[in-house]
N, C-alpha and C positions, 0 to 999 in steps of 0.2 A: 159207706156212700155208693152206690153204685154207678156204672159207667155213665149211662143215660142221665142220670142227675151233671155228674162231672161237665158232659159235653152242652146240658143246658144251661149252665151257669159259666159254660166259656161262650155259648152264642149271647148270651143275655148281655155278659159283661166285655164285650170286646176291648173296650177301652180300658185299659187299669189306672186307679188311681195312687199315684206313688207317694202321694202328699197324705190321705187320708186313713183311716184305719184299716186292717185288715180284715173283713169278714171271717167269722167263726169257720163257713162252710170251707174257705181255703184252707182251713187247718187241717190237709186231711192226707192221705199216704198217696189215694188215685191223683188228688188234684196237684198234687205236688211231682209226682211220677212224668204227668204229662204238659206241666208248665217249662215252658221254654226261655221266658224271660226271666233272665240272671238277674235283672233289677229286683225285681217283682217277689224274685226267691231270696234273696238277702235281705230285704223285709219281711217276707215271713219266719227267715231263719229269725231275724233280731227280736219280733215277738215271741217265739214260741220259747227262748233265751229267757225273755224279760221275765216270764213265766206269769203274764197278766191273764192269760185263760186256761190259765192250768200248766204241770211242770208235765212235761211226755220225753223223756231219756229218749227211747226209740226212735220218736217220730222224730227227734231233732239228728239224731245220726244219721236217722233216714236220708232229711233234708241238706245237711252238710255231704253226704256222700253223693245226692244227685247233680246238688251246686258243683262239686269238686269233679265231676265229668264235663259240665258245662265250660268251666269256669275255674282251671286250678289256681290261675294267679289272684282270686278275687280277695278283696279286705275285708271278706264277712268271716274266710277261715283261720285267719290270723287269729292266734292266741298267745294272752298277755303269759308274759313268763315271769315268775314274781323275783325280788330281789331276792340274795342269793344272803344268807346268816348262815350264824356256826352251827346250828341245828342242823342245815340241809350240807354239811359239808364234815368228810370224817376227824379223826383228830388229827392225822399225817396232814393232811392239806390245812387245815388252820392252822397248826404250828408252825409249817413251812411259811405261812402267810405272816403269822405272827413274827417272825426271825426276820424275814424279808423289811417289814415294817420298823424293826427295832434299829436295825445295821442303819439302813437309809437315814432313820432321824438321827443316828451317831456320826453319820458322812455330814449333815448337813450342819450337827454343831460346830463338828469340826472347821468345817468349808469357812463357819460365820467368824469363828475364833482367829481364823489365818486373817482373813480379811481384814478383819478392827485393827489388827496390829501391823498391817501393812498399806502404804501406800495407792491412793487409786494410780497414780500417777509414776510409780515406778518403772514400767513401762515406757515412757517418755521423757526421760528424764534426760537423756541426751541427744532428743530429738528439738525440734523449732514447731511451737505453735502456729499455725497460720494466719498472718494477720487480721486484725479487722476489718471489714471491705472500707474504703476511702482512707484506710491509712498505710505507709510502706515501710513502716519498724513494727517488730514484736522483741520481747525477751526473753529468752530461755529460761526454760522450766525449773531448771538446776540455778537459777540466778533468783536470790532474794530481792525484793523490791525494797528490805528495808535491812542494812548489814545489823549485823549483832555491835559493833562501836556503838553503833547511834541508840542503841538500847539500853546503853548503860547511865545510870544516874547522872546529870550536871552533878560536878564536884564543887563549884562556884557557891558562896554561902548566900542563904537566903537574907533581901533585908530585914532586918530587927524591928525599923522604929518609923515611924513616917518621912523624918529625914533624908536617910537614906532611900527610899522610893524616890525622893522630889530629884537624886540625883541619879538614878537609873535612867541611860541612855536605851531608848525600845530601839530606835533605828540603826545600831550599833548592833544590836544584839540577833535584831532580823537578818544585820549582811552578816554576822558570825556564821549563824545557823546554814545561810544561801549556800555560804563558802563548804563549809562540811558536805554539806549534799554536792555540790559540783567535785568533790575531791574524793568522796566515797561512791558514788555512785560511777558505775563503769558504762561507756558509753553504747547506748540500744545500738544492735547489730539492723542493718539498713536491707530488707528485703525487699529489691527491685522487682521480682517475678511473682506472678501469680503460682496460688499451688495448686499444681496440677488435679483434673479430675476427670474421669472418663466420660468419654463423650456418648459409651454404649453403655446400655444394660442389658443384664442375660435376665430374661424375663421365660426361659424357658419352661420353669416346674410353677407359673402363675397361670390364673385364671381370664376370659376376656375380662370380666369384671374388675380383677385387681390391676390389671395391665392399665385398662381406663382411667383407674384410680392414682395408679404411680405416674402414667403419662400427663394428669390433669397437673398432681403437685407439682412434678417437673418444671413443668410449661407457667406456673405460679414462681416458683424460684427465680424464672427465667425473667418474669415481667418484673421481679419487686429490684432484682439487678439490674432491669433496663432503666427501673425509676429513680436509682439510685447512680443511674449513668455509669455504669459499670458493663462496658456493652459485649467485652469480652468474655463475660460471666454468664449474663446471658446469650450472646451465643451458644457456649459448652449447653446451658442448660436446656436448650432449644433441642438443640441436637440430641441430647440423652429423653427428652419426650417423644422426637418423630424417631427415636431409635422403638423404641416400645408400639408406639402406632403410631401412624401416618395421618396427619389432621391439617387440613387448611389454615387453622389460626396458627399453629405451629411455624406452620412454615412462612404465613405471612410476618410474623413475630420475627422469625430472626432472620427476613430479609432487611425489613424495618432497621434490624440492629446491627447488620450487616453494609446498611445504607451510611448509619451513624461511626462506623467505623471506614467507611469508604472502600469495602471492598467489591468493588461494584459487580465485575464477575460471577463472587457467590452470591449476591441479590438476587442479581439476574438469575440465573439457576435455580433459587426458591420461587422466583415469581413464577418462572415457565411451570416450574412444580406444580405451584397450587393453581393455574390453569389449565392444567392437564385433568387435574380433580374435577375443577370447579370452573366450566368455561364461564366469561363472564363475571368473575369476581372484581367488583371495583377498587378494593384495596390491592390486588395483586396490580394492577392496569396502571393505578396511582400510580403506584411506586415501582412499577419496572417504566413507565415515563419517567419518573425524577432518575433511574440509571441510565438509561438512554441521554438524558440531557446533559448528564455527564461526561458519560460516553462519546459525545458529538453527536450521535446520531440524534437529530431534531425530528428526522421526517417519523419516524417510528413512536418517537415519544408522544408529537401531535397526535396521528393514528390513535395513539392512546387514550390522551386527555379528551379527544371528540365522541369517543367512546363511550369516558367515566361522564361526560357532559350532557349526552345522551340520555343518560339514567337519571343523574343527580342535575338536572342546570341548575341547581341553587349551590352546589360545591364552592367556596371559594378558595380552596387550593387548590384544585384544577384549574379552577378559570383565573388566578395572578400565575400561577403554574404555564398556564395558554397564552396568555398574554407577553409574558418573560421569551416563551419561545418564538411566539412570531414577530417580536424586533428583533430575538437572535436572528432569526432566519429572513431578515430583512434586514440585517447589517452583513451579514453572510451573501448577500445579492449586492447588495453595493461594493463591497472588498471585490467579488468577481468583477464588476462593471471597470472598478479602478483600474484593476489589472496593472499594479506594481508603481502606480501615482502615487508619489510622494506627497504630504503636505506637513508645511510646519508653520509651528504656533512663535506667529512673533511676536518680541516684545512692541508693544505700545505704549503700556505706562512705567514712570521711573527709569526710561530707557537713559536719561542723563545721570544716574547715577552708575550706569553700569559700561564697563570700558570695553571697547571693541571686539578686544579676543574675546571677553565671556558672549558677546552676542553673535560672534563665528560660532563660537564652541555652542550654544544656545540653537540656533540653527541646523545645525548639522548632527544636534545628537536629541533633540525632541521632537520623535516620530510620532505621529497619532498612531495608538494603539486602538484597536477594538473598542475598547472599553469606553472612551474619550469622548464627548460631545463632536459632532462633523455636521457641519452644515445646518446648523439650527435644531437639533435633534439631541436629547440625551436617552443615553443606554438605561432601559430600567432593571436596575441592577438590587440584590439584596444589601443591607445596612453595609455591611463588611465591605463589600465587593465599592462602594461610593465611597467610603470614605469618610465617610460625613454625620450617618445615621446610627453609625453603630452602637454609640453610647449620648444620643440625644434624649432620649427616653430617660434616663439615668440621672442627667444636668439639671440640676433645679432651676428654675427662672428666676429671675432676679440678681443676680449675680454676675459681678464684671460693669463694666461701664455701663453703668445706668438702666441695666435689663436690657433681655431682647425686643422690648416694644419701645427704647427711648429712640433719641433723635440721632445718637451715633451708633445706630444698630449696626447699618453698612460698614464700618470701619470696623468696627467689634468683629464683625462674620470675616472681616478679610482677615483680622488676625487669628483667628481661632482657625479658618480652612487652612492657612499656609503655617499652621504650628508643626516646627518638626520639618519645613522643607524649606529650599533656598527661595530669595523673595524673588528671584530672576523667572520663577515660572505661575507668576502670577496670569490670570486670564483675567480682561476685562469683563465688568457688568454687562456692558452693552452686548458685547458676542453673544451673551447665552438667550435664548429663544425665548421674548414674549416678557423680557424681564423676571424673569425666573431665575433663583440662582443655583449654583448646583447643590448646596442646603436645601435651599427652595424656602427660608426662612419669612418674617413675616414683613420684612423689608418690600419684598416682591410683590407681597398680597397689598400693601398699601401702597405702593408704586403706581396699582392700577386702579386706585379709588378716582384719581381724574380722568381717567381715560376711558374704555369702553366696558367697564363693570364686568369684565370677563379674566380667568385666570387659567393658568395653564398648568394641569399637576404635576410634581414633580417626580421627575423620573418617567412622564409620559410624553408624546409627541406634540410637537408644535399645536398640530391641528387640533387637538383634542381638549376644548378649551368649555370652563364651568362655570354658569352664570351666580356671582355672587351676590346679585341684587335678586334671588327667585323671591315672591314670597313664603313665608313659613308660620304660617297659623292667622291668631292675631296679634303677632309681632309687628311695633313700625318698624319703616325699610333699615335704620340705621340699626338698629336689634338683629333685623333678621340677616343684614350683610354680616355682621359679628358673626353669629351663628353661623352661615355657612362658609364663612372663614374657617373655625375652629372646625367644621365638620372635613373643609378641606386638608388644613394641617395633620388631625387626622389620621386622615386617610393615608396621607404621605408621610406618616411616624412621626411626625414633631408635635409630641406628645406637652411639650412643657408650653409650648406656645399654643396648640389650641388650648390648653388648660386655661391660659392667659386671658381669649379670646371668649371663652363660656363666661368665663371670671365679670368682665368686664360688660357680656350681656346680662348675667344675673344685675348684676350693679345697676346697669339701667334699665330695669324691669322692675326694680325697686321704686327707683328715683319718679319713672315717669307715673308709676300707680295704676297702670292696667291691671285691670282682672282675668287673668287667663289662665286659671289652674294647670292647664293641660300642657297649655308652652313652657311654665316655667318649671313643673317635671322634667317635661324632653331637657332643657336647660341642664339642671340638677343631676339627671341620668349620665348624660354626657360628660358633664366634669367628674362625675363619680368615674366614670371608664375612664378617666386620664390620667385619675390618680392612680386606681387598677393599676395602670401600666408603667407609673413612675415607681411602683411598689409602696405607694403611700397608701396603707389597706385602713387604717387608723379616720382619716379624712373622709376614703369611697366610702366609709359605712355612715357616716354622718350623713352626706349629699345622698346619700339611697334612703336614708331613712327621712330626709325631709321630703323627697320624690316621692314615695309612698304615701307622707300625710298629706301630699297634693291630690292625690289619684291613690288609692289603695289598689291591691292589688295588679299594681302594672309589673306587668311580665320583667324587662329588662332591667331595672331598678331591684328587683328580687334576687335575679339571675347574679350579678354582680355586686350586693352587698352578698350573698352565699359565698364568692370566690374570695370575699374579700375577708369575711368570718374564717374560711378555710385555709389562708394563706396563716391567719393568724394563729390557727390551731385550735380557735375554738366551736369546736365540731359539733357541739351539740344543737347552737343556734344555725351551723351552718345548713345540718338534717333538719333542721324545721325548715329553712327558706327554700331547699331545693324541695323538699315535698310540697309546698305552698306553691312552687311553681307549676311541680308534676300536674296539682289540682287542674290549674290556670289551664295546662295545655299538655298532656300527656305525651308528644311527640317529642318534644325536647330532649333528645339523646343525651345532650350533655351532664343534664341534670338525673338521668338515669345512672350513667357512671356514676358519679361522683356522689349519690346515695349509696352505691354499694360499694363505693371505696369507703365512705364513711363508716359504713355500717360493718366492715370490717373494725374497723379502727377503734367503733367504740364497745364493739365485743372482747376486742382485748385490752380494752383502756378499762372497761365499768363489770365486765364478766356480762354472766346472762340477764342480769335484771337490769341492762343499760338502759331498754323503754321507759322505765320508771323515772329515771333523772331525767330525761329531756324534758323541755318546756313543752306547753300546750302546743298543740300545730291548731292554726285559726282557720276554720271552714271558709272555701271560698263560695261565693253566692255564687247562685246559678245563673246571675244577671251576666257576672264577670265571665263565666266559660264560655253561655252562650256568645258574648260577645266573639269569643274565638273561631269558638264550630258555626259564627254566623258569616265570614268571610270565605263567600266561595273561593274556589282555584280556579285560576284561569284554563282557559280551554286546551291551551297546551300544557300545563300542567297535568290538567286529567290524561290527556292522551297520553302521556308519556308515565301516567300511573298503571292506565291500562294496558298498555304496552311490556309494561315492566310487569305487570300480577300476571299477563297470558306468557309471555317468556318462560318469570320464573313459574308458573303452573308447566308450561311446557315440559323445561325440567327438572320440575319435580317427576312427573309424568313418566320422561325417558327413563329419570333413576329408578324408579318402582317398577316401571316395565324389564328392565334389564335385573333387578335384583329379584323378581319373581321366576322372570326365563328362566335364570341361572338356578334359581331352587327348583322348579321343574325340573331343569336336567339332571339335577343331582340326583332326584327320587328317582326319575326314568333308569341312572346308573345304577341306583339301590334297589331296582326293581319294584319300589314302591308306586305302583303305577294310578292307586288310584290319589295318592297325595299330588303326586305331579300334575293328574286331570284338574285337579279342585286351581292348583297355579297357574297353570294354562287358560281355565274358563277367566282367570281373573286378568290375564292379560290381555285378554280379548277384549274384556271390557275397556281396559286402555286404549287399546290399538285395535280395533274389529277391521282391519282391512292387512293385516298382516297374517302372509301367507303361510310363512316357517310355523305359527302355533297352531293354523290350522292342522297340517303335518303330523305335526308333535301329538299333538289332542287326539288325531287320529289312531296315531303310534298307540297311545295308551289305551281307544276304546279297543282295537287288535288285542290286545294282550288282556282284556278284560271281559273279552269276547261276545262285546256289543256293538258287533257289525251294522246295524243298520247307522247308530251316531257315527261308525267311523265312517262309513261311506257318505252321509250326509255334510264331514267335514273333508273328506276328500273334495267330493262338488263343488262346497264355497273355496277350498283353494286354487280348482282350477277353473273358475272363474275370474280370481285374481293375476292365475299365471295359466295360461291354457298350456302351455308345455312344462308344466311341471314332471321331473320324472317319478318323484318320490311320491305324489300324490296319484299319480295313475298307480303304480306299483302296489302303493295301498289299500287304494281300491279297489285293484283286484282281488287283493286278499280279503278286503270286505264281501265283495260279490263268492266269492271263493266259499266263504263261511256261510252264506244266505245259499250256497250250492245254485248260484246262476252264474252256471258254468261258460255259458256263451259271454255275456258281456266281463266274466272275468280274461278271457282268452280274448277278447277286442283288446282290453287294458295292457296285458302282457306283451302283447303284438306291437301297442302303442311305445312300451318302453325300449322297447330290442329294436323298432327304429329307429330310436331316438340316439340310444343308446346298445350298439351289437354287442359289447362285450362286458353287460350283465348277465353273471352266471344263475344268480338266485331267481332271474327272469326266465332262463331257459331252462331250469330244473322246474320253474312251477307249472309253465305253460305244456312241457311233456307229461307233465303229471297231469294240469287240467285237458288236456287231450284226450288221456287215456277214459276219465271218469266222462266226458262228453260222449265219447264214444259206448260205452256201457249204457248212459242215460239214453244216447238215442235208441240202441240195439232193445232197454228194458220197455220204453216205448214203444215202440215197431210190432207189428204182427209177428209170430214165429216163422211165418213163409213168405219167404220172399217175392216181391212182385213181377208180373211176368209180362214180358212187352208182348201184347196182342195186335197184330196187324190188320186193319182195318181194310176190308176189299170192298167192291161193291157192287153186286151179282145182276142189280137192275140196273134196265137203260143203257146195256152195255154198249150196244150199238152207237147212240147215241155219242155218248161218251169216249168213243174211240174216232167217231167222226171229227170230235172238234177238236183236238189237241192242243190248240192254240190258242184256249178256251181263256179269257181273263182271269174268270175265275176260279179255273182249276188248273192243276198241272199232274198229267200220267204220268208215271214210273213204268217201271218194269211191267209190273201185276196190279199196282194201285193207283189213285186217285188221290190230289191235296188239295183242301180248299184254302184258297191263297187269300180269301176275305174273312178271315175270323170275327166272327162280330163278338165271341165273349172267353176268358181264361179255358173254358171247354173245348169250344172249337181248335184256339190254337193249341192246344193240347194234343189234341187228338191228331189234327194235322203234323205236329213237330215230330210226335211218336210215329208216326207212320214213316214220316222219312228219316228218323233214326235207326228205325225197325230196318230198312232195306240199305241203310249206308247212303244214300243219297245226298250229298251234300250242296247237289243244284239244286233241289228243290225246297232245301233247309234256307239257302241265300235267297232265292226269290220271297220265298216266306217272311224273310228278314225284311227284304226292299219293299215289300207291299207291307209293312208292318210298323207304326209311327214308334221310332225310338223310346217316346214318355209312356207307351203304353205296354213295353215289353216286363217292367218289374210287378206291373198286375197280371200279365197273362202269364208268367212263369211263377207267380207266389204259392202256388199250392203243388208246384209239382219237379221243384229245382231241385236238382242233385247235380254229383261230379262229372257225369257222363252227359249229361246236357249241355253243361258248360263245354268242357271238350267238344263237342259235338257243333257247338253254335260256334266256337271260336275257329276248330275249323273252315266253316261257311265262310263267316268271315274272311279269313285268312287267303282262302284259295279261291271264291270269286268274287267278290264284295272289292275287295281293297284296292284294284289296278281300276275298278270302274267308278265307283264313288267312295273317295278315301276319307269323304266327312262324314257319309252317313254310318261306316264301320266306328271313327269317333262320336258319332254322336251314338250310338247301342251301347256300348263300350261307357262312355258315360253316364247313362242309364242302368246297366244294368247290375251294378255295384251296389245300386239302394234296392234291391232287390231282399224281402225278407229270406233269415236265413244262409243269406249269401255267405258272410262272414265265416259260418260254421263248415259250409261247403267248399269253402276254398281249405279250409286245412283238409281237406280227407282228398284232395288230387292226388296223384299218381306224382310220380317223378318227370316222367313222360310228357304225361300233361300239362305239366307246368313249364317245359320246355318249348313247346308248342307256343303258349301262351306269350312265351317269353320275346321266342322268334317275331309272333304277328306286332306285339309291341315297339320294337327293334325295324320293324321293314315298314309301321306306319307314322314313328319318327323322321325315317328318312325321304319322306314324301313333301313334297315342297307346296304348303297351301298357304292362301292367305285367310283363311276363315279359322284356322287354330296354329300354334307355334308348337317348336320342338319341345319347349318346358311347359308347356300343356298335357301335350301327351307323356313326358316322365312324370309333372305331379299324379297325374292319371294312373300309368304304372304303378306307381306306389302301392296305390290302394288294391291292384291285384298279385303283384310279387312280392 
């Protein structure tokens, strides 16, 4: 195939089809030799090896050799090595392999036989096995659970007929067996300590993926221990996870475990670590608020809670804690205002039964504590702190003197409240705000029915009232009041009393014959919530089922029934209800968490086929789903979501920007400038106003010798930061690469003006100055210019007769035009004055020339001697007469073309004259310019 044919084929097929079939014309020596596309050469080689177009061994070798020159590591050059067999090895090698295999087989059999005869726990006979979680005792392995004496058959004669069976006393025989067990079994050894688990894990030999897997596994162990309420072990496993890989979740979980252990300082450290890794983490802020609360730092706790509530206004935990914090701060403020006043609680009931000594002792000993109600308010505390709600939800109603809602409830309440304490510490009911007792029982609510119809929430302020007569759907006023009272009691933690109210409302609904399924569904759902709080899961399931019969696919009954099923370990039905809840509203996080938890349990319980054993999950109709979606969120919620999304996006962008920048910096350190270029480009997409990225990318362009792009990036950086030294220096290097030595010199001078200690800039400036002089010498003619004086020979008499003419100035043998109309005339006059050394004539020429015209007149003939001569004229003759004119000329002179180049070519003595001129000018007192103006102007010359 001729060379012209190959070139014609290449010109016709500029684009190579990698997917199509290789043309026959390309299976040619000339084409393969001229082809530089490695990928296409690999395809040609595969075609030749396949034999589709024939077998050409020499052409295949030629293609392989050419491909090896272009890409020695090409995958197409790899050859398969056949598996070694006995035929491919020598007899000695094969016999050696057989001997090693036989030896290994014999050793394996010996080890197996020894393991069969040896006990698995031989090495642990003298050691103690760790206890099972939740128990504190263990049995040594050397101790057998069943002693050998008990294994001997009983010597008692068996009964022979039915009469003897009738005489056989089963209870006595069982007692004998229990006595034998007590005598023969040694006591268990109590192990009060936990098994020691190392908190550090050696991961030096693990890959990143293995580290991540191991860290997650240790964290899951910590979660399991936390659920089992073994918080010390949970802390240990979380510490092991953090020693492998530092994660936000592990720090958060360990902080929660430390809070449970009341290790407040350790919990605070973990919360701070989370906030360093992820500022604004809500869990960390909430847990830090809890820590601050227990440490007494109410102000910091309040700030954290406000931050959480700004992000999640519906967070109930933060809301409750915030209300507690505000009340504590109010109490602290009241304590400060009291300043040592002692308030005594005096006895006003049953005083006749007390002696005077008891009264005195009581008055002197019972000072009001911060947790006691003072001035008609009661502190909002937890059930344990109040001393009344700790077991209220576990105590079934209807016990005692006629139940909690009988007429004698007030006396029963007093008896229960004062159990375990002296009768002399009774506090009268009238002293509590709005008639709500310390427990806030139903008596207080019933006592208000004859009043204004409002009640005070238990544990709240006296000013916070709830309207118990508020309408509730289609329910009549008596039933609506019962429901509101139940809601209030439930809110205050009195679940048994709330359950009684809901039951009365349901009974009243049935008796009244009202037709409002929605209201009845809500009543059943609320009573189910009370059952769930009391631990009565079975009744909870029944009420939820009734509610769902009235209102199918109602969210709260489904969720409560799922929780009840889960508490009864009926995981399949719980899973179905949770999945139904997620069909209705996918944003229920509790359902997501429960589904994940139950899925793991079902996999352990039923194996891989656990889904086949589930009941059928009902399909939620679109109307029920759409009803949830049609509820538009409020403007505040939408604004909070938008702000949160913006903050999240900004935080993610910041994290990604930092990661990309770090990757780019790492690539630069490894001299992989092309890869670094891509990373910096992605950074600029995220933050186009970041000056540092422009200078870094300019460096990459310089290393890749792409000088034009480097100059563009430096220009962009200087627009953002006009005094950036790196941008000036790298733009100078770009200009040097573009052979624009004048611009390069200007940028280097700017760098040295900002920082004279940059040695690289000094060296580059010297080199660029030499290159600039060489370029100027090469562009100028071989012979230097000669200064030719201009002498007028015509009308000599008239010229000499009028020496003081306004339009001319006469020297020794020359005349100068003082009113030049063009750059040519100005040049002629200036050259005439300079050739004769007449600085007076030059001063008069400058005095008659407008300062703004000076750069235009000097644009074609500016050189070092001209600038030096002008400086001498200004200094010698014009500085004393008109210093402002001198300042104006200097202010415009540096804007002339090629001024910066000519300035570098000045001699040392000429620079000294220039410095002297600026020193004398700065010493002049003038209202038209200041000393700072002269100093700024001097920086452009010196």
